[in-house]
TORDO-467696 format. One record per residue: residue in one letter; x, y, z of N, C-alpha, C, CB in turn. Coordinates in steps of 0.1 Angstrom, whole numbers, padded with zeros to 4 digits, always signed. Last residue first. Glycine has a CB too. Layout:
aXYZXYZXYZXYZ ...
This chain:
h+0380+0549+0368+0390+0560+0371+0383+0573+0371+0401+0559+0360 h+0369+0518+0380+0366+0531+0374+0376+0541+0377+0351+0535+0378 p+0380+0484+0374+0380+0497+0383+0376+0509+0374+0393+0499+0390 m+0363+0457+0368+0370+0467+0361+0369+0480+0369+0364+0470+0347 l+0349+0440+0385+0361+0435+0378+0369+0446+0371+0358+0424+0368 r+0327+0454+0394+0337+0449+0404+0350+0444+0397+0331+0437+0412 d+0314+0459+0370+0320+0470+0377+0330+0465+0388+0308+0477+0384 v+0307+0433+0363+0317+0439+0355+0323+0451+0363+0310+0444+0342 v+0287+0429+0383+0299+0420+0383+0310+0427+0375+0295+0406+0376 r+0269+0449+0376+0275+0450+0389+0288+0441+0389+0266+0446+0400 r+0260+0440+0351+0268+0452+0352+0275+0453+0365+0259+0464+0350 a+0245+0418+0359+0257+0416+0350+0266+0428+0351+0253+0413+0336 a+0224+0430+0373+0233+0421+0380+0246+0419+0372+0227+0407+0383 g+0208+0444+0355+0217+0451+0364+0227+0443+0371+0208+0458+0374 p+0194+0422+0342+0204+0431+0335+0213+0439+0344+0196+0441+0326 r+0195+0392+0361+0188+0405+0358+0199+0413+0351+0183+0412+0371 p+0207+0361+0346+0207+0372+0356+0199+0384+0352+0221+0375+0361 g+0183+0342+0327+0196+0346+0331+0195+0356+0343+0205+0352+0320 p+0164+0315+0316+0165+0327+0324+0179+0330+0329+0155+0326+0336 v+0167+0305+0283+0171+0302+0297+0172+0314+0305+0185+0294+0297 v+0147+0298+0257+0152+0309+0265+0155+0304+0279+0143+0321+0265 a+0154+0276+0231+0147+0278+0244+0154+0289+0252+0146+0265+0252 p+0161+0292+0200+0163+0282+0210+0156+0286+0223+0179+0282+0213 r+0138+0298+0173+0145+0304+0185+0148+0293+0195+0137+0315+0191 e+0140+0292+0140+0135+0287+0153+0144+0292+0164+0134+0272+0153 w+0153+0299+0117+0143+0309+0123+0138+0304+0136+0132+0310+0113 d+0169+0278+0109+0176+0290+0115+0166+0300+0122+0184+0297+0105 c+0151+0249+0119+0157+0258+0110+0163+0270+0117+0146+0262+0099 p+0158+0218+0137+0152+0231+0136+0159+0240+0125+0153+0239+0149 p+0155+0186+0120+0162+0196+0128+0156+0210+0127+0177+0196+0124 t+0126+0165+0123+0134+0174+0114+0142+0184+0123+0124+0182+0104 p+0130+0139+0147+0123+0150+0141+0132+0158+0132+0116+0159+0151 r+0144+0106+0138+0144+0118+0146+0135+0129+0140+0158+0123+0149 r+0142+0088+0119+0137+0084+0132+0136+0096+0142+0146+0073+0138 l+0136+0086+0086+0140+0095+0096+0134+0091+0109+0136+0109+0092 p+0149+0061+0064+0138+0065+0073+0143+0074+0084+0131+0053+0079 v+0163+0067+0036+0168+0066+0049+0156+0071+0058+0181+0075+0052 a+0148+0068+0013+0159+0059+0013+0164+0057+0028+0170+0064+0005 g+0130+0089+0017+0125+0075+0015+0135+0065+0016+0119+0075+0001 q+0147+0110+0020+0139+0107+0031+0133+0093+0030+0127+0117+0032 e+0158+0111-0005+0167+0108+0006+0158+0104+0018+0175+0120+0010 k+0135+0118-0020+0142+0105-0023+0151+0101-0011+0150+0106-0036 l+0131+0144-0009+0121+0134-0008+0127+0120-0010+0109+0136-0018 a+0155+0157-0017+0151+0155-0003+0141+0145-0001+0146+0169+0003 v+0152+0156-0045+0163+0149-0038+0160+0147-0024+0176+0157-0040 s+0129+0173-0047+0129+0159-0052+0140+0151-0045+0130+0159-0067 v+0141+0196-0038+0130+0191-0031+0128+0176-0034+0116+0198-0033 l+0159+0201-0059+0164+0197-0046+0153+0192-0037+0170+0210-0040 g+0141+0206-0080+0150+0195-0081+0155+0191-0067+0161+0198-0090 l+0129+0230-0069+0121+0218-0072+0130+0205-0073+0112+0220-0084 l+0152+0247-0070+0145+0243-0057+0137+0231-0059+0136+0255-0052 l+0157+0248-0097+0167+0243-0088+0161+0239-0075+0178+0254-0086 q+0133+0261-0105+0136+0248-0110+0146+0241-0101+0140+0248-0125 v+0137+0286-0092+0125+0278-0088+0128+0263-0093+0112+0283-0095 d+0159+0295-0106+0160+0292-0092+0149+0283-0087+0161+0305-0084 a+0148+0298-0131+0158+0288-0130+0160+0285-0115+0172+0294-0136 d+0130+0320-0127+0125+0306-0129+0135+0295-0128+0119+0305-0143 c+0145+0339-0100+0140+0337-0114+0135+0323-0115+0151+0340-0124 d+0151+0341-0073+0151+0354-0081+0144+0352-0094+0165+0359-0082 l+0156+0328-0043+0146+0327-0054+0145+0340-0061+0132+0322-0050 l+0180+0309-0028+0176+0323-0031+0167+0322-0044+0188+0333-0033 v+0178+0284-0006+0178+0287-0020+0172+0301-0022+0169+0276-0028 t+0196+0271+0021+0188+0282+0016+0189+0283+0001+0191+0296+0023 i+0195+0241+0039+0202+0250+0030+0192+0260+0025+0208+0242+0018 w+0198+0223+0069+0190+0232+0061+0199+0240+0052+0182+0242+0071 s+0218+0210+0083+0209+0202+0074+0201+0210+0065+0200+0193+0083 a+0252+0221+0087+0237+0223+0088+0230+0214+0079+0234+0238+0085 g+0279+0219+0084+0273+0211+0094+0258+0212+0095+0279+0214+0107 p+0282+0252+0071+0289+0239+0074+0282+0232+0086+0303+0242+0079 r+0255+0263+0052+0263+0266+0064+0270+0252+0067+0255+0272+0075 v+0249+0275+0020+0251+0263+0028+0259+0267+0040+0257+0252+0020 r+0228+0288-0004+0236+0292+0008+0236+0279+0017+0230+0304+0015 i+0224+0292-0039+0224+0283-0028+0233+0289-0017+0229+0269-0032 a+0227+0306-0062+0214+0308-0055+0214+0299-0043+0203+0304-0064 s+0251+0299-0074+0250+0312-0068+0237+0314-0060+0251+0323-0079 a+0266+0268-0070+0254+0275-0074+0252+0288-0067+0241+0265-0071 h+0289+0257-0059+0290+0264-0072+0278+0271-0076+0295+0255-0082 l+0280+0244-0036+0289+0256-0035+0291+0264-0047+0302+0251-0029 l+0265+0223-0048+0258+0234-0040+0267+0246-0039+0254+0228-0026 q+0286+0207-0058+0276+0214-0067+0269+0225-0060+0266+0204-0073 p+0299+0199-0034+0306+0206-0045+0297+0213-0055+0315+0195-0053 l+0276+0187-0019+0283+0200-0015+0291+0206-0026+0292+0197-0004 l+0263+0164-0022+0260+0174-0032+0268+0187-0030+0246+0178-0031 r+0272+0148-0001+0273+0143-0015+0272+0154-0025+0263+0132-0018 e+0265+0164+0021+0279+0161+0019+0281+0156+0004+0283+0149+0028 v+0237+0164+0018+0245+0177+0018+0259+0174+0014+0243+0185+0031 a+0231+0137+0021+0228+0144+0008+0236+0157+0007+0213+0147+0007 t+0239+0133+0047+0246+0125+0036+0243+0132+0023+0240+0111+0036 p+0222+0149+0062+0236+0152+0062+0244+0145+0050+0243+0149+0075 t+0193+0155+0042+0200+0147+0051+0215+0151+0051+0198+0132+0048 l+0178+0188+0039+0184+0176+0033+0190+0168+0044+0194+0180+0022 c+0154+0212+0038+0161+0203+0048+0165+0190+0040+0151+0199+0059 l+0155+0245+0027+0152+0231+0024+0160+0222+0033+0156+0228+0009 d+0139+0276+0025+0149+0268+0032+0145+0253+0030+0149+0271+0047 a+0138+0302+0000+0132+0290+0006+0143+0282+0013+0126+0281-0005 s+0133+0336-0009+0141+0325-0005+0133+0313+0000+0152+0329+0005 d+0116+0358-0013+0129+0357-0021+0138+0346-0017+0136+0370-0020 d+0095+0361+0003+0092+0360-0012+0105+0358-0020+0084+0371-0017 s+0101+0341+0032+0099+0354+0025+0097+0351+0011+0112+0363+0027 h+0102+0316+0042+0100+0327+0052+0098+0340+0045+0113+0328+0061 f+0091+0285+0034+0094+0298+0028+0091+0308+0039+0084+0301+0016 h+0105+0251+0035+0096+0262+0039+0101+0276+0034+0095+0262+0055 v+0106+0216+0031+0109+0230+0026+0100+0240+0032+0108+0230+0011 i+0101+0194+0048+0111+0193+0037+0115+0207+0033+0104+0186+0025 e+0093+0181+0079+0094+0193+0071+0105+0191+0060+0096+0206+0079 h+0077+0151+0083+0090+0158+0084+0089+0170+0074+0102+0149+0080 g+0054+0136+0079+0056+0143+0092+0069+0150+0093+0055+0133+0103 a+0055+0128+0052+0056+0118+0063+0060+0124+0077+0067+0107+0060 s+0065+0159+0044+0062+0146+0039+0065+0136+0050+0071+0143+0026 a+0056+0194+0041+0062+0183+0048+0058+0170+0041+0057+0183+0063 f+0061+0228+0036+0057+0216+0030+0064+0204+0037+0060+0216+0015 a+0051+0261+0049+0060+0249+0048+0053+0238+0041+0063+0244+0062 h+0055+0296+0053+0047+0285+0048+0056+0273+0046+0040+0289+0035 g+0060+0319+0081+0060+0315+0067+0051+0303+0063+0073+0312+0062 v+0069+0308+0111+0071+0320+0103+0071+0315+0088+0085+0327+0106 a+0068+0287+0129+0056+0296+0128+0059+0308+0120+0053+0300+0142 c+0085+0266+0129+0090+0279+0135+0080+0290+0134+0102+0283+0127 r+0071+0246+0116+0073+0245+0131+0078+0258+0137+0084+0234+0134 p+0050+0263+0092+0062+0256+0096+0063+0255+0111+0074+0263+0091 p+0016+0255+0081+0026+0264+0087+0038+0256+0092+0019+0270+0100 g+0013+0236+0050+0009+0241+0062+0019+0250+0068+0006+0230+0072 s+0009+0207+0028+0011+0222+0030+0006+0226+0043+0005+0230+0019 v+0025+0178+0021+0014+0184+0028+0018+0198+0031+0011+0176+0041 l+0034+0158-0008+0037+0169+0001+0024+0175+0008+0044+0181-0006 n+0028+0140-0027+0035+0135-0015+0039+0146-0005+0047+0127-0019 p+0017+0154-0049+0008+0146-0041+0015+0141-0028+0003+0134-0049 w+0021+0187-0058+0029+0174-0055+0021+0166-0046+0043+0177-0050 t+0009+0211-0059+0004+0201-0068+0011+0187-0066+0006+0205-0083 e+0023+0228-0043+0010+0225-0039+0004+0213-0047+0000+0237-0040 l+0046+0234-0058+0047+0224-0048+0033+0219-0042+0055+0229-0036 l+0035+0255-0074+0040+0242-0080+0040+0231-0070+0053+0244-0087 a+0031+0275-0055+0020+0270-0063+0023+0256-0069+0016+0280-0074 i+0057+0278-0045+0046+0273-0036+0035+0267-0044+0041+0285-0027 a+0069+0289-0068+0074+0277-0063+0063+0270-0054+0087+0279-0055 r+0054+0313-0070+0054+0303-0081+0058+0290-0076+0063+0308-0093 p+0061+0326-0046+0047+0321-0048+0046+0312-0059+0039+0334-0050 a+0090+0329-0052+0085+0321-0041+0070+0317-0043+0087+0328-0028 a+0091+0347-0075+0095+0333-0076+0090+0324-0065+0110+0332-0076 t+0061+0368-0078+0075+0365-0075+0078+0350-0075+0079+0372-0062 m+0039+0379-0102+0041+0369-0091+0056+0367-0090+0033+0356-0094 
């Protein structure tokens, strides 16, 4: 069994988490009080939603952990799951996320994860863009 299924099995036992499909419809998620806390898109990583305050407070430690990926300004962090130590790190961070959620009631929905596709805005037809470029760049 790889690390992600082990982490999922452990999180299934937590009474304050509800298991189900993620908003992005890819993988498996756990939520608390209607807010996604963690989800798994693959067998080698988990995405975890922390409050901006928690990310800022923990940033020095997060940047030193080789299993953590943080993007500036993002609420979601990625935990790479390769071994039992990574699973324990994830579980500790899930605990932090749950405490942060309890300390600061979330009035807004969970921000979208990287896997969620933004709304598609209809654009010009593919040929239309080329015609504009053709007019701007003379052919020799």
